[in-house]
N, C-alpha and C positions, 0 to 999 in steps of 0.2 A: 594627313601628311605629317611626317615627323618634324619636330621643331629642332633648331640647332643645338639646344642644351638638354634635350630629352634624355632622361635616364641619369642625369647628374644631380647629386646633392651638393649644394653650395651654401656655405654659411655666410651670413652678413651681419656685421657688428657696426652700429652707428647709423641711425635712421633720421638724420637731419634733412635739410632741404635737398642736399645732393644724394645722400645715401638712400633716402626713401625712393627717389626716382630710379636710381641704379638697381636697387633690389627688385623693384617692380619690373624693370626691363628683363632681368634675369628670369623672373617668374614667367613673364609673358613669352620668353623664348624657350620655355619648356623645362627649366630647372626646378627641382624640388628645393625651395629656398627656406632655410631655417634661420631665423633672426634672433638677435639679442640687442636690447637697447637699455641704457641706464634708466630712462623714464619710461613708464609702461605704455603711455598713450600711443606713440608711433608703432610700437610692437603690436598692440591690439588692432590698429588699423591694418597692419600687414596681414594679420590673421584673417581679417574680414575679406581681404583680397585673395585668400587661398594659400598663404604661406604658413609655415609652422613657427612656433615660438619656443626657444629653449629657456629653461628656468635659470640656467647659470652658464657662464662662459666655458667651464670644463665640460659641462653636458653638451654644449654645442660642438665643441672640438671632438668629443667622443663620437657624437652622431655623424659627423662629417668623415671621420677616419682619415684615410690617405688622400682625401679630396682637397677642395679649394675653400678657403675662408677669406672673404673680403672684409676689410675694415675701412671705415670712412669717418675718421675722427679728426678733431681740430688741433690738438696740441701734442707735441712730441712726448711730454711726460705722461699724457693720458694713453697714448699708443703703447708706451713701455709698460705701464701699469696693467692695461687690458690684456696684453699678450704675455708678459713675463712676470707680472706681480702676483702676490697671493690671491688665490681665487681666479687667476687669469686663464687664458686659453692654454697656456703651457702645461697646466695640470692634467689636461686630457688630450693634448696634441699628439697625433700620430707622427712618427719620424718622417714619413713621406708627404705629410700635408704641406700644401703651398699657401702662404699668406700673401694676399695682394693688398697693398696699402694705397688707397685712392687719395689719401690726404696729403697735405704739405707738411713734411716732417723733416727735422734737422738732418743734414747730410752726414756728419760723423756718426750720429746715432743710428741712422739707416744702415750704414756700413757695418756697424757692430751687430745689429739685429740679423743681418744676412749671414753672419758667421755662425749663428746659433740654429737657424731654421731655414727652410726653403722660403725665400722672400723676394717679391718683386715690388719695387717702389714704382707706383703708377699714378702720380699726381695728374690732375686734369685741369683744363682750361675751357671756358665756355659758359661758366656760371650756371645758375639755376635754369635759365632758358635752355642751355645746351644739354643739361642733365635731363630735363623733361622731354626733350626732343630726341634723346639718344644720339646726339651729334657732337659729343665732347671730343676735344683734342686730348689724347692720352700720351704721356711721355714716360716710357717704361725703362727701368734699370734692373738688371739681373742677368743670370746666365741665359744663354740661348735656349737651353732645354726648358727652364722655368718660364721664359717668355712665351714659348710655343704652347705650353700648358695653359697659360693665362689668356692667350689670344682669343679663343672663342668667347670668353667673358668680356674682353675689351670690345669685340665686334658687336656685342649686344648693347653696349653702353655708349659707344663712340664711333666716329668716322675717320678722323685723322690720327692714326696710331703709329707711333715710331718707337722702335727699340733703340734707346740711346747708347747702350753699352752696359758696363758692369754696374753692380749695386751702388746706388747713390746718384747715378748719372741722370735718372729721371727727375730726382729732386733738384739737381743743379739746373736742368732745363726749366723746371717750374719756377725756380727763383729768378732765372733770367726773364721769364715771362712776367713775373710779378714786379720786377724792377721797372720794366717798361710800363706796366699797368699803373703802378703807384704814382709814377712821375707824370704819366699822361693824364690821369685824372686831375692832378694838380694843374697841369698846363691848360686843360680844357676849362676847368673852373675859372682860372685867371682870365682866359680869353673871353669867355662869355660874360663874366662880371665887368671886365673892362669895357666891353661893348655896351652893356647896360648903363654903366655910369656915364658913357659918352652920349647917351640918348639914342642909341641904335638898338632896335629890337633884337635881343639875343636869339630868338627863335629863327629870325631871318638870317642872322650870321651863321648859325649852325647849318641851316639849309644850304646856304651858299658854299660853306667850307666843305660840305660833304661831296662836292664835285671836284675838289682839288687835292693838292698834295697832303693837306692836313686830315684828309678823310681817315677815319678809323672806327672800329666798333665802339670804342669809348666815346668818341664824339657823337656817334649815332645814338647808342642806347643811353649812356650816362649823361650825354649832353641834353637829351630829351628830358631825362629826370631833373636835371638842373634847371632847365627852362620852366618846367612845371612845378618845381619845388616838391617833388615827390620822392621822399627819401625813406620810404618804408623798406625795411631791410630785406635784400636778397643776399648779397655778400656784406656781412657786417664790417664796420670800420675796425672793430677790435681784431678781427682776423686779418685784415689788411696790415695793421700794425704788427701783428705777430710775424707775418711774412716779411715785412721790411726789416724787422730785427734779425730774422734768419739770414736775409740777404747781407746785412752788415757783418754778421759773424762770418759768413762765407767769404765776403770780400776781404776782410781782415786776414783770414786764414790763408788766402792765396796771394796776398800782397797787392790787392787792387785799391788804390787811393782814389776815392770818388767824392768830391765835394757835393755833387748833386745828390748822391745817395745819402750823405750825411744831412743835407737840407731836407730831403724827403722824410727821413726818420724824425727830424725835429717837427716837421709839419704834422705828421700823423700822431706823434706823442702829444702835441698841443691839442689837436682835435679830440683825441680820445680821453686824455687825462685832464688837461687844463679846462677844456670846454665841456667835458663830460658827455660827449656825443657819440660814444663808441657803439651804441646800439643802433645808430642810423646806418643805412646803406653807405658803402664807401664813396658813392657819388656825392654824399652829403658834405664832403670836404669843401664844396662850394660855399658852405656857410661860414668858413673862415674869412671869406672876402666880403661878406655882407656887413 
């Protein structure tokens, strides 16, 4: 039986926790996946699974031709360097190639990138758990034609897929998501620590609250991590801070004055820089209250 992506060559750049899973799903759905990663280990693992490895970014772009290249990178400046910098994809990129950016990238920069090449910003929510299960929420920005080209890729990696509008709108939706996430992690951390300091078992508090209005995936998943003090990184706090900074830049640019967002930024800056705990999972913000 033919698989959904059979016969397609798809490039994939960035094989971190999220990218590794997404590339595997594309491969399992029949695509011929060609990967590139800055460090060799993840690319070698991809080859063991049956994918191919490009020696350079221009080589990957030339191999894909007018097809699709996915990027899953952490920082806006890295996205720009990988795509448009010296030795980047642009040196071999076909004019009809489509780039799908699965990362959380600055809104103004995304709009500029989309003026130069076919580009769909498609940040995701659901974390490493959602990536492994191919159940990610995907928020996409770009033209209708480019979104339709990207849709089979999205369907291999996610479940809740929404075309938000023009370029940059996917990133706006993701930053809205991250605004809620960043502040909810803080609220859950405070609630569980307050319970603990009051002599009430935080595990029981979490269990009780999961049946009420405070129920959320953060209370469920990250609340469990907090109770267990298990802060091995899934989503690193450094990346949460990066997203909060992007939120603040966007809020300033559109004239949103948010004291809670400013406080959130201060909390994450303290956690990552003053406490030096940026390599912990973002649920580790709980440690601010210990």
